[in-house]
GUKOLDREN-649485 format. One record per atom (N, C-alpha, C, O, CB): x, y negated, z. Coordinates in steps of 0.1 Angstrom, whole numbers, plus 5000, padded with zeros to 4 digits. Each point is the difference from the previous one (the first is absolute). Last residue first. Glycine has a CB too. Example, Ala and Ser with C-alpha at 12.3 -4.5 7.8 and 13.67 -1.06 7.14 Angstrom:
2
512850225071
500949895000
499249895008
500549895001
500750174977
499150515021
499149885000
500949885000
501050005007
497150125005
# end
This chain:
466
473155556278
498649985000
499749864993
498949964998
500750185023
504949994987
499350104990
498649974998
499450014989
502350175018
500849575025
500349964987
499450094989
499649964989
502549955020
497450205037
499249884997
500349954986
499149954993
500949985031
502450444993
498650034997
499249884996
499250004991
501050195026
504349754996
499950074987
498550034996
499649994989
502850105015
498649735039
500249894990
499850074986
499549934991
502049935024
498650435021
498749925000
500149894989
499049984993
500750065032
504150224982
499050084994
498749924999
499350004990
501850215018
502449605015
500350004986
498950084993
499649964989
502950035016
497449985042
499649884994
500350004985
499349944992
501249945029
498350565009
501149924996
499649874992
499150014992
502350205007
495950095040
500049964986
501249914997
500349915007
497250114992
499850325040
501349934997
500049984985
499850094992
501450015027
495850125021
499649914989
501249914996
500149885005
497550125002
501950505015
500749875002
499749924988
500350034989
501550065025
495850375011
500449924988
500649875004
499549935008
498750194978
502150285049
499049924994
500649934988
501249984998
497849985024
502550534994
500349865002
499049914993
499550044990
502950025011
497150455022
500049924988
500349865003
499549945009
498850214981
501250215042
501349994994
500049934987
501150004994
499450215017
495749875021
500250114991
501449994993
500350094992
497349915004
501049665034
500150135007
500250124991
500550105004
498049805014
503349644962
498850035008
500250135007
501050074999
497549804985
505549775004
499250114994
498950035009
500049975012
502050134977
502149474999
499350095009
499350114992
500050014988
499849805028
503249844967
498649965000
499250095010
498849995002
501349934975
505249885016
499250135003
498649965002
499749935009
502350195001
503049664969
498649985004
499250135001
500050084991
500149694998
505350085017
499150094993
498649985005
499850015012
502150164985
502849485000
498950075008
499250104991
499949974988
500049835027
505549954988
498750014993
499050085009
500450075009
500849924968
504349765020
498950055008
498750004992
499749914992
501350005029
503550164953
499549895008
498850055008
499450104995
501549734988
503750444994
498549975001
499849875008
500849955007
498750304992
504249954968
500149935013
498649965003
499549894994
502950035002
499750474969
498949915004
500449945014
500350075009
498050054977
504750064971
499750035014
499149905006
500349885000
502050245003
499949924951
498550015002
499750065014
499250095002
500649954974
504549815004
499850155001
498550035004
499750115003
502749915004
499249524987
500550074989
499750155000
499850064990
502149775010
496849895036
499249974988
500550084988
499350054992
500349725017
502950265031
498750075001
499149984988
499350094995
500949895030
503949794978
500350144998
498650085000
499850094992
502549895018
497749555001
500350024985
500150154997
499650054990
501649735009
498250105046
498849974992
500250034986
499250064993
500149765024
504450215012
499150115002
498749984992
499650094993
501349935030
502349634977
500550124992
499050125002
499850074990
502649845011
496949705025
499849974986
500350124991
499350034990
501149735015
500650275040
498650014998
499649974986
499250074994
500449875029
504949994990
499750144999
498550034998
499650094993
502449965021
499449504994
500550054987
499750154998
499650044989
502249795011
497149975041
499249944989
500450064987
499250034991
500549765022
502850335025
498750065000
499249944989
499350084993
500849955031
504249794983
500150144995
498650064999
499750074990
502649965021
498049545008
500450004986
500050144994
499550024989
501849775016
497950185041
498949954993
500349994985
499150034991
500149845029
504250265011
498950104999
498949954992
499450084992
501250005030
503849714990
499650034987
498850094999
499650054989
502849925005
500349855045
499049904994
499650034986
499449924994
501749925021
501950465010
499049955010
499049914994
498850005004
502950025013
500350374953
500649895008
498949935008
498950004996
503049984987
496550495005
500649894993
500849915009
500050025012
498149994972
499150505008
500849935010
500849894992
500750034991
499550185024
494850034974
501449964996
500749945011
499549915007
499750064969
496350405019
500649875005
501449994994
500750094997
498049935025
495950254975
501550004998
500649875005
499249915004
500550244976
495350175016
500849905007
501450024997
500550115000
497849875018
496550124960
501450065001
500949895006
500049894995
499750274985
494649955017
501149905002
501350075002
500150095010
498349745000
496550244965
500950075009
501349915000
500449954990
498750285005
495649614995
501350034996
500750095010
499750005012
500449784975
495550025018
500050024986
501450034995
500250004987
497949845011
500850135049
498750034994
500150024985
499250094995
499849775023
505450275008
499149895002
498650034993
499950114994
502149735007
502350445021
499050014990
499049885003
499449995010
500850264987
505449825014
498650015005
499150004988
500449984988
500249895033
504350194976
499849945014
498650025004
499850045012
502049804983
502050414972
498649965000
499649965014
500150085009
499450084972
505749785009
499050104996
498649955001
499849875001
501750305008
503149624996
499550065012
498950114998
499850085008
500849715004
503749984960
498650034998
499650085012
500450125002
499849884973
503949655013
499650115009
498550024999
499249925006
502850035010
502149824952
498649995005
499850135008
500250114996
499149754984
505749985019
499050044991
498649995006
499950005012
501850154977
501949515030
499950155000
498950034990
499249924996
501550115028
500749524984
501050075007
499950155000
501050075004
499049735011
498749744953
499550125005
501150085007
501050024994
497249994988
502649584996
499049975010
499450125007
499550005011
500049804976
503750204976
500749955013
499049985011
500349995012
501549914974
496750224970
500850115006
500649965013
500050085009
500550004968
496749654991
499450055013
500950115006
499750045011
498149904980
503349834968
499449895007
499550055014
499849925009
499549974969
502650404989
501049925007
499449895009
500549965010
501150094971
496450455006
499849864996
501049915008
499950005012
497650044981
501850425016
501049984990
499949864994
500949954993
499150295001
496849935037
501349985007
501249994991
501149965004
498050175014
496549954965
500049875007
501349985007
500549885000
497150145004
501550394973
500249894991
500149865007
500849924996
497950214987
500450255043
501350014994
500349894990
501149955000
498750305003
495949775017
501149975010
501350014994
500949915002
497750175017
497650064956
500149865001
501149955009
500749904998
496950094998
501550475003
500749964987
500149845000
501049954996
498050254992
498749995048
501450035001
500849964987
501149955001
498450235015
495749784986
500649915009
501650025001
500749905000
497150095013
499650324962
500149874993
500749905009
500849924995
497150144992
501250355032
501150014990
500149874992
501249964998
498450295000
496849795032
501349995007
501250014991
501049925002
497950185018
496849974962
500249865004
501349985007
500749904998
496850075003
501350474987
500449924989
500249855003
500949944995
497850224991
499750135048
501450034997
500549924987
501149955000
498650285010
495749755002
500849925010
501550034997
500849905000
497450115017
497649994949
500950095006
501049935009
500849924995
498950244985
495149675008
501450004996
500850105007
499750045011
500149724984
495550125011
500250104990
501550014996
500350094992
497449864999
500549745041
500050135005
500350114990
500550115003
497949825014
503649574978
498750065000
500150155005
501150065000
498249794981
504249785037
499750064987
498650075002
499650035011
502949994982
501149605035
498750084999
499750044986
500149924991
499149955029
505249985013
499650014986
498750095000
500050125003
502449864988
500849725043
498850095001
499450004986
499249924997
500450025028
505549914998
499150014989
498850095003
500250115005
501749854979
502049725044
499150125000
499149994988
499349904997
500850115028
505049794990
498749974994
499250124998
500550104994
500649714994
503150035047
499350104992
498749944994
499349925006
501650275009
504349615005
498550015000
499550124992
500850064992
499149695010
504850045029
499450054987
498550005001
499549985011
502650164984
500549615037
501150084994
499550054986
500749984990
500250085033
495449725000
501150035009
500950104993
499750125000
498949845021
497049804968
501249994992
501250035008
501049934999
497949914985
496550125032
499850074988
501350024992
500050074990
497749855010
500750005054
501049954990
499950094988
500350125000
501349805018
495449945027
500050104989
500949954989
499649914993
498150175013
501449825049
500649954988
500150124990
500650105003
500749725010
495850045036
500550104990
500549934988
499449914994
498950265014
500749565028
499950135007
500550114991
500750095005
497449835009
501949504991
500450124993
500050125008
500650015011
500849854975
497849685027
498850074995
500350124993
499150074995
499849725004
504549925018
499250045012
498750084996
499550085008
501449735004
502049974956
500550145004
499250055012
499950125003
502449824988
495549724973
500950005012
500450145004
499250094999
499749695009
499750054942
499650095011
501049995011
501150034999
497950134985
499149604967
501049985011
499550085012
498949985005
501849794987
498550224951
499550035013
501149995010
501150064999
497250104991
500549664957
501050025010
499350025014
499249925004
502549934984
496950214956
499649965014
501150035010
500550125000
497049914994
502350104958
500849885004
499649945014
500649915004
499650044972
498250464999
499449884994
500749875005
499549894998
498350245000
503650305018
500150014986
499449874993
500549964990
499450295011
501949705049
499450114994
500049984985
500649904995
497950135025
504849825022
499349944989
499450124992
500750094996
500949715003
500350095055
499750094989
499349934989
499249915002
500750285014
503249715032
499249954990
499950104988
501050054995
499649715012
500550235050
500450054987
499049954990
498849995003
502250225007
500949645044
499050034990
500650064987
501250004998
497349825012
504150055030
498649995005
498950054991
499050045004
501849775009
504150164980
499850085012
498649995005
499750085010
502749884996
498350014942
500649935011
499850085013
499450114999
500249664990
499950284953
500050065014
500749915009
501249964998
498750284993
497849784955
500849935010
499850075014
498850055003
500949744984
498550394971
500849894995
500849935010
501149954997
497150024987
499150525003
500649935011
500949894995
500950034993
499050175022
495650024961
501550005000
500549915011
499549895002
500550154973
495150215029
500749914991
501550025001
500550095008
497649754994
496850245026
500950074991
500749914991
499449904995
499150305005
498149855048
500749924991
501050084992
500750085005
499049725010
497450345022
499350004988
500649914989
499449974990
498650075023
505150165023
498649995003
499250014987
500250094992
500349775028
503950104965
499949975014
498549985004
499549894996
502950015005
500950304957
498649985004
500149985015
500350105007
498750034973
504849804978
499650065012
498549975002
499449914993
502950065017
502450004957
498649994998
499450085012
500250125001
499949864973
504949755022
499250125001
498549974997
499549895003
502150205014
501949574985
499850074987
499350135001
499650064990
502549845004
500349935049
499549914990
500150074987
501050064996
499949745017
498350525028
501049914995
499449904990
498950024995
502950155009
496950225039
499749934987
501149904997
500749965009
496850074995
502950285032
498750044996
499649944987
499250064992
500249975032
504949975006
499950024985
498650054996
499950094991
502649945008
499449845045
499750144997
499750034986
499750114996
499449915027
501749544992
501350075003
499750154999
501050084999
499849745015
495549884978
501149974991
501250095002
500650064991
498749705009
496950285028
499650034986
501249984991
500350084992
497349855012
502849945042
499950154998
499850044986
500650094995
498449925028
501049534988
501450065001
499950154998
500950064994
499749765022
495349954985
500849974988
501450065001
500450064990
498249735007
498650245041
499650104989
500849974987
500350104993
497449915018
503149695024
500450145004
499750104989
500850094996
499049855028
498649614971
501450014999
500550145003
500950064992
499349705014
495250154999
500450004986
501550014998
500450084992
497649775004
500450125048
499650134994
500450004986
500550104995
497649935021
502349575006
501050095004
499850144994
501050064996
499349805026
496449824971
501249974992
501150095004
500850044991
498549725008
496750285025
499950054986
501249974992
500450084992
497149895010
502349875042
500250145000
499950064985
500750094996
498549925028
501149525000
500050044986
500450154999
500950034993
499849735000
499050015049
499049934992
499950044986
499049974993
501349855022
503050365016
498650035006
498949944991
499050054998
502049955025
503649924965
499750145000
498650045005
499350094994
503149955009
499249514999
499650044986
499750154999
499150044993
502349774999
500250035050
498649954997
499650034986
498850044998
501749775018
503950314996
499050095007
498649954997
499050084998
502749965021
501849714963
499950134994
499050095007
499250074993
503149904999
498749615027
499249984988
499850144993
498950024995
501949745003
502150235039
498649995004
499149984988
498950065000
501849835022
503950134969
499550135005
498549995005
499250094997
503149965010
499949564979
499750094988
499550135005
499250064993
502649824994
499649815046
498749964993
499750094988
498850034998
501649745010
503750305014
498950045008
498649964994
499150085001
502549905019
502349894957
499850145000
498950055009
499250094996
503249934999
498749535006
499450034987
499850154999
499050054995
502149754995
501150035048
498549985000
499450034987
498850045000
501649785017
504350234984
499350105009
498549975001
499250094999
502949945013
501449714965
499150084992
499350105009
499150074995
502349904985
501149525023
499850135008
498950084993
498949964999
501949935022
502749754956
498650025004
499950135007
500450104994
498749764987
504949944997
499849975015
498550025004
499749955011
502249894987
500350254958
499749865002
499749965014
499649895003
499550124974
501850445011
501249934998
499749855001
500949925004
499950264981
495650115019
500950025011
501249924998
500549945010
498650294994
497949784961
499549925011
500850025012
500249905008
497550134983
503650224972
500149864997
499549915012
500749915004
499250144971
499550425026
501449975002
500249854998
500849945008
499850294984
495049945001
500450015014
501549965002
500349935010
498050254993
500049834953
499549895007
500350015015
500349895006
497850104978
503250374989
500849884996
499549885008
500749925005
499750174972
497350325027
501350005007
500849884997
500649945009
499350314990
496049804978
499749985015
501449995007
500249925009
497550204989
502549984956
499549865003
499849975014
500549905006
498450104972
502250455009
501149914998
499649855003
500849935006
500350234978
495550165015
500950035012
501249904999
500349945011
499050304989
497649754964
499449955012
500950025012
500249915008
497550154983
503750124968
500049855000
499449945012
500549915006
499350114969
500250455020
501349955002
500049855000
500749945008
500350274981
495050005000
500350035014
501449945004
500249945010
498450274989
500149774956
499149915008
500450025015
500149905007
498050114976
504050284986
500549864999
499249905008
500549915007
500250144970
497850405020
501349995007
500649865000
500449955010
500050294984
495749844981
499750015014
501349995009
500049935010
497950214985
502449874957
499449885005
499750005015
500249905007
498950064971
502550455003
501049894999
499449875005
500649945009
500550184973
496350295012
500649995013
500949885000
500249935010
499750314993
497749874957
499149985011
500749975013
499649915007
498850254981
504049954972
499449874999
499049975011
499749885003
500650134972
501650415023
501049905004
499549864998
500349925009
501550244984
495450194994
500250005014
501049905005
499849935010
499650314990
499749824954
499049925006
500250015016
499649905006
498850144975
506050034992
498650054998
499149915007
500349905007
500550344990
504349864999
499449894993
498650044996
499750024988
502649915003
500650385031
499549905009
499349884993
499349925006
502550155010
500350294960
498750045005
499549905011
498850005002
501850234993
503849734985
498949954992
498650045005
499049934997
502650094984
503249895043
498950115000
498949954991
499249925005
501550175018
503049634981
500750135001
499050114999
500350114995
501449795020
496949644983
500950034989
500550145001
500250074989
500449695009
496750085037
499250014987
500950044989
499650094992
498849745016
503650085032
499350135001
499250024988
499950114994
500049875031
502349614980
501050114997
499350145000
500350084992
501549785018
495749765003
500349994985
500950114996
499950064990
499749705010
499550195046
498850054993
500250004985
499750104993
498949815025
504849905009
499950155002
498850064993
500150104994
501049875028
499449564978
501050074991
500050155002
500250074990
501249725011
495849965027
499649994986
500950074990
499750064991
499149735015
502650165039
498950104999
499450004986
499850114995
499649855029
504049734985
500550135001
498950114998
500250104993
501649815022
497149624988
500650044987
500550145000
499950074990
500749695006
497850085045
498950004990
500550054986
499450084994
499549735019
504350135022
499150115003
498950014989
499850114995
500749875030
502349654973
500750124996
499250125003
500150104992
502149785012
496149725010
499950004986
500850124995
499650074990
500249685009
500450165046
498750054997
499850014984
499350094995
499849825027
505049914994
499850145005
498750064996
499950114994
501649845025
499449594972
500850094991
499850155004
500050084991
501649735005
496349865031
499450004987
500750104990
499450074993
499849705010
502750145039
498850085002
499350024986
499650114997
500149815027
504049794978
500450145001
498850095002
500050114994
502149815017
497149624987
500550054987
500450145001
499750084991
501049695003
498250025046
498850024991
500350054987
499450094994
499549735018
504750075016
499250125005
498850034992
499750114996
501149845027
501749664967
500750124996
499350135005
500050104993
502249765007
496049725014
499950024985
500750134996
499450074992
500549685005
500650125048
498650044997
499850034985
499450104996
499849775024
504949964994
499950135005
498650064997
499850114996
501849845022
499349604973
500750084990
499850155004
499850094992
501949735003
496849865035
499150004988
500650094990
499350084993
500049695012
503250165034
498850085003
499150014988
499450114997
500749825027
503949814972
500250145002
498850085002
499850114994
502349835016
499049574980
499050084994
500150155002
499550084993
500449744990
501749765052
500350064987
498950094995
499150045007
503349965000
496649575023
500550135002
500350064986
499349984990
499550055032
501449454979
499050105004
500750135001
501250024996
497049864992
504249635021
499750114990
499050105005
499950025012
502449954979
497949505022
500550135004
499750104989
498950004994
500949945031
500649554960
499250085009
500750135003
501050044994
497049864996
503349714981
500550015013
499250085010
500049985012
501049804984
498750134955
499149925008
500450015015
499449935009
498850114975
504150204982
500049864995
499249915009
500249885001
500150214976
499950385032
501349945002
500049854996
500649925007
500550304990
495150044994
500149985015
501349935003
500149915009
498550294995
500749934951
499149895004
500149975015
500149885003
498350194979
504050305002
500649884994
499149885004
500549895003
500450244978
497650295032
501249975007
500649874995
500549925008
500050324996
495849944973
499649945013
501249965009
500049905006
498050244993
502850084960
499549874998
499649935013
500249895002
498950194975
502350375024
501249914997
499549864998
500649905004
500650294986
495550145016
500749975013
501249914997
500249915008
499150315001
498249924954
499249915008
500749975013
500049895005
498050214985
504050214981
500149864994
499249905009
500449895002
499950214975
499550365035
501449945002
500149864995
500649915006
500350324992
495050004995
500249975014
501449945002
500149905008
498450294998
500449964951
499249885003
500249965015
500149885003
498250184980
503750345001
500749884995
499249875003
500749905004
500250244977
497250275031
501249975008
500749884995
500549925008
499750334997
496149894970
499649955013
501249975009
500049895007
497950244992
502850074959
499549874998
499749945014
500349885002
498750184975
502450395022
501149904997
499549864998
500749915005
500650274984
495550165016
500749985013
501249904998
500349925008
499050314999
498449904954
499249915008
500649975014
500049895005
498050194983
504150254984
500149864994
499349905008
500549895003
499850214975
499350365035
501349955002
500249854995
500649925007
500350324991
495149994993
500149965014
501349945003
500249905008
498150274999
501250024952
499349885000
499949945014
500249885002
498450204979
503450345012
500949894995
499349875000
500649895001
500750274985
496250215025
501049995010
500949884996
500449925008
499650334998
496649894965
499549925011
501149985010
499949895007
497850204989
502950204967
500349864997
499549915011
500549895002
499350164974
499750445019
501049955010
500449854997
500849955006
500150284997
496649994957
500150075013
501249955008
501149984994
497950224996
499249694964
500149905011
500150065013
499949935010
498849924977
500850414973
501049914997
500249895011
501149955000
498450094976
498850475034
499549884994
501149894998
500950005008
496850045003
503850474990
499349915009
499549884992
500349984988
501150085031
501450364969
498649974995
499249925010
498850025001
501350194986
504749935015
499050075009
498649974996
499050045007
502649945011
502149834958
500350145001
499050085009
499850124997
502649815000
497249604996
499750074988
500350155001
499350084995
501349714992
500349925050
498550004997
499850094987
499150085000
500649695011
504750145002
499450105008
498550014998
499550115000
502349855017
500649714960
500550134995
499350115009
499750114994
502549794999
497049655018
499250054988
500550134996
499250084995
500549684998
502449985042
499050115004
499250054988
499450105001
500549795022
503249754973
500750135001
499150115004
500250114996
501849765011
496349694990
500350054987
500850145001
499750094992
500449674999
498850015049
498850044993
500350064986
499450104996
499349725017
504950005012
499550125005
498850064994
499850124997
501249815024
500549644966
500950104996
499650145005
500050104992
501849725008
495749805014
499850044986
500950104995
499650094992
499649685004
501550075047
498750075000
499750044985
499550114998
499749775022
504749864988
500150135005
498850084999
500050124996
501749805019
498249634973
500750084990
500250145005
499950094992
501349705000
496849915038
499250024988
500650094990
499450094994
499549695010
503850085032
498950095005
499150044989
499650114998
500549795025
503249774969
500650145001
498950105004
500050114996
502349795009
496549644994
500250054987
500650155000
499550084992
500949685001
499050025048
498750034994
500250054986
499350104996
499749725018
504850045009
499550125005
498750044995
499750124997
501549835023
500649644967
500850104995
499550145005
499950104992
502149745006
496049785019
499650024986
500850114994
499550084992
499849685006
501950115045
498750075000
499550024986
499550114997
500049785025
504649884983
500150145004
498750075000
499950124996
502149825018
498049604978
500650074989
500250155003
499750084992
501549715002
497149925039
499050024989
500650084989
499450094994
499549695013
504050105029
499050105004
499050034989
499750124997
500649815026
502949734971
500650134999
499050115003
500050114994
502349795012
496349665000
500250034985
500650144999
499650084991
500749675004
499250085049
498750034994
500250044985
499350094995
499649755021
504950015007
499650135005
498750044993
499850124997
501449845025
500349614969
500850104993
499650145004
499950094992
502049755007
496149815024
499550014986
500850104992
499550074992
499849695010
502050155043
498850084999
499450014986
499550104996
500049825027
504449814984
500350155002
498750085000
500050114994
502049835019
497449604985
500750044987
500350155002
499850084990
501249695006
497250015041
499050034990
500650054987
499550094993
499149735016
503550015033
500050144997
499050044989
500050124996
500749925028
499649524995
501250024991
500150154996
500750034991
500549785020
493949964998
501350035008
501150044990
499850034989
498850055031
497449584965
500350145002
501350025008
500949924999
497950134979
498949535005
499750045014
500350155002
499450065010
498949764991
502549914959
498750065001
499650055014
499050065002
501350004974
504049745015
499049904996
498650065000
499049925002
502749974984
502150395022
499649925011
499049894997
499149975009
503250075000
499350234956
499350085009
499549925012
498950015005
502450194988
501549594976
498750024995
499150085009
498949975002
502150014975
503649965034
499249875002
498650024995
499149955006
503049924992
500950484995
499650005014
499249875003
499150005008
502950134998
499749924951
498950105002
499649995014
498850015003
502150144979
502849595006
498749944994
498850105003
498949965003
502549924979
502950265031
499649895008
498649944995
499149975008
503349984998
499850384969
499450065013
499549895009
499050015006
502650184992
500649684962
498750064997
499350065013
498849995002
502050064975
503649785027
499049894997
498650064997
499049955006
502849914986
501950445014
499649935013
499049894998
499149985008
503150075001
499450184952
499150085009
499749935013
498850005004
502350204986
501849634973
498649965000
499250085010
498949955004
501350004972
504550125017
499849855003
498649975002
499649915007
502550044980
499250495001
500649975013
499749855004
499949975012
501950214985
497049984960
499050045011
500649965014
499249965008
500050234978
501849734963
500549925012
499150035012
499549915006
501549914979
498850374969
498949915005
500449935013
499249925005
499250244986
504850124986
499249944990
499049905005
499949894995
500450314991
502250075044
500849904994
499349924989
500149884999
501950265006
495950235015
500149905010
500949884994
499749885003
500050295016
499850214954
498749925001
500149895010
499549894998
499350324995
504950085003
499949924988
498749915001
500049884997
501350294990
501150005059
499250054989
499949904988
500049885003
498850275013
505449875019
498749924998
499350064988
500550014989
500549785021
502750435025
499749974986
498649934999
499050055006
502450144986
502149795051
498850074994
499749954986
500249894997
498950125026
505750045006
499149904993
498850084994
500250094992
501749755004
500850335048
500050004985
499049904995
498949985005
501950264994
501949765049
498750004994
500150004985
500549904995
498549995025
504950065008
499650145000
498650014993
499750114995
501649935026
500849534985
500850084991
499450154999
500150064989
501949795016
496049855025
499749964987
500850084990
499550034989
500149745019
501150315038
498750044995
499749964986
499450084993
499849915031
504849864996
500150144997
498650064996
500050084991
501849945026
498449534996
500650024987
500150154996
499850044989
501549745016
497050105038
499049974989
500750024986
499350044991
499549805025
503950215022
499150114999
498949984989
499750094992
500749965032
502749604987
500750124993
499050124998
500050064990
502149865021
496349705013
500249974986
500650124992
499650034989
500649725017
499450275041
498750024993
500149974985
499450074992
499549875030
504949995005
499750154999
498750024993
499950094992
501449955029
499949524988
500950054990
499750154998
500050054989
501749785016
496149965031
499549954987
500850064988
499450044990
499849755022
502350295032
498850084997
499449964986
499450084993
500249955032
504049724991
500450144997
498850084996
500150084991
501949905025
497249584998
500750004988
500450144996
499850044988
501149745017
494750055022
501350065004
500850024986
499450074992
499750045030
496549724977
500849905007
501450055003
501049935001
496949985009
498850374969
500549904991
500849905007
500949944993
497150104993
500050295040
500950064991
500649904991
501250004997
497650225004
497749655027
501250025008
501150064991
501249965001
497450075020
497149924960
500749875002
501350015008
501049944996
496749955004
499650504995
500649964987
500749875001
501149984994
497250154994
499350035049
501250084998
500749964987
501250005000
497850195013
496849614996
501049955009
501350074999
501149945000
497150005016
498150214959
500549874995
501149955009
501049944995
496850014994
499950435025
500950034989
500649884994
501150004996
497450204999
498349755039
501350065005
500950034989
501249985001
497650115019
496849764970
500949895005
501350055005
501149944998
496949935008
498550324956
500550045013
501149905004
501049984994
498650275001
495949664973
501550025000
500450035014
499649945010
500749904970
494750254994
500749925011
501550045000
500350125001
497549865012
499450074940
499950055014
500849915009
500649904996
499350334995
498549744959
500149905010
499950075014
499149965008
499849874976
501250354968
498950045010
500049905012
499050015008
501250234984
502949704971
498850064994
498950025009
498849974997
502750144987
502749705030
499649924988
498750064993
499349934993
503150015004
499850285040
499249885004
499549924988
498949945001
502350055021
501850374972
498750055003
499149895004
498850004996
502150225011
503649684987
499450044987
498550055002
499249964992
503150104999
500249845048
499749884992
499450034987
499049934996
503049975015
499350465016
498949935006
499649884992
498949964998
501750135024
503350144966
498850074996
498749945006
499049994993
502450225005
502849615016
499849974985
498750074995
499249944993
503350055004
498850085048
499549874998
499749974985
499049944997
502349985024
500850494990
498650005005
499349864998
498949994996
501750195020
504049864975
499250074990
498650005004
499149984991
502850175003
501149685036
499949914989
499150074989
499249934993
503149975012
498750345033
499149905003
499849904988
498949964998
501850065026
502550324973
498750054998
498949905004
498950004995
502050235009
503649655003
499850024985
498650054998
499349954991
503150105006
499249905047
499649874994
499750024985
499149934995
502249955022
500350495007
498749975004
499549874994
498849994996
501650135025
504050014971
499150084993
498649975004
499150004991
502650185007
# end
């Protein structure tokens, strides 16, 4: 039995030697020769070989192999291919490396395709959630964009490493270190980008949901605070992302943090006005002293608030002039359109007019005015007549006011003034204008001196008569 297995080992060694040319075991060959020289052992070996042949089932030859005679041609083709590889000075393992490279590239391309298809599928599925929650059509798309770019970079690294391995093997050089550290850095950076992108998109989605759920938030205050929140969040996420990426790339960020602290202190001492602008701006904005769209008076500047940052506010007045006021210079803010407004009427009538009659006319005009569809929604309360306010040189002044929507006070006031003028003209109520009474004085006896006053019309008539 021992000699039988020696023969099998020698046979397998011989077959293997024909392809890879290994060294033959001399002890095994010696045992086989001894077996063949002994008649009884040789007969026993022959019997065992016959039993093996009878027990081995005949393998079915594939149709394609029969058609192209692969069994006969394969050894020749392999030998020619090996000769071609040797003719170029390449090692015999190059063929295996080439096959491995091809399989690697195919797998990487397949993974890249699946990664892109998955990101697009998830993005499309998210559209249902976007529409139901009234989000922007591109909300959270940046996460899937980062996913696709991470797949591109990882695929490029793997294909590059496989190419370098093939080239190094063909040139007989030592292999370079694996791409593990580089892949780890890329995946970490991609993960950081996805996390911060998710925070950014999540905050914006929350703001959009709040606008949709609470209509009152869709106002100038929300438009004022939202850009500031986004700017602060963007700056914070950018700085944190840079720190994490630099740390992942092996750069020590502690000196950078220390330098940033020293620089911040220097800027704080050297730019006190700028710091004051920022602090005052935060106070003004978050205490809701003014909003975008408000009409305000800041110092001697008056106008519509067009833009607010943490450092300044921009006002545009009626003639289009834009005033930029740093928050550090803001001491008093007069907001003319905070929630609602009042338009003050100062109606001057002649001293001879009946004040009660004038007030009655104003109230009648108010009833008709509030029934007008064009102005009914702009007026929040009936006209409030405050009464006789003061005595001027040529008129008595009756004061009244209208409570209106925040930005409608001027439109309401102009229209109601027009109607007052028409009503007073119709009822012959005098709206006086300033005039003077000429006094010529009197002498000690109480007699007034003669005034030499002559009308130009009479003088012209006299001259024509003469």
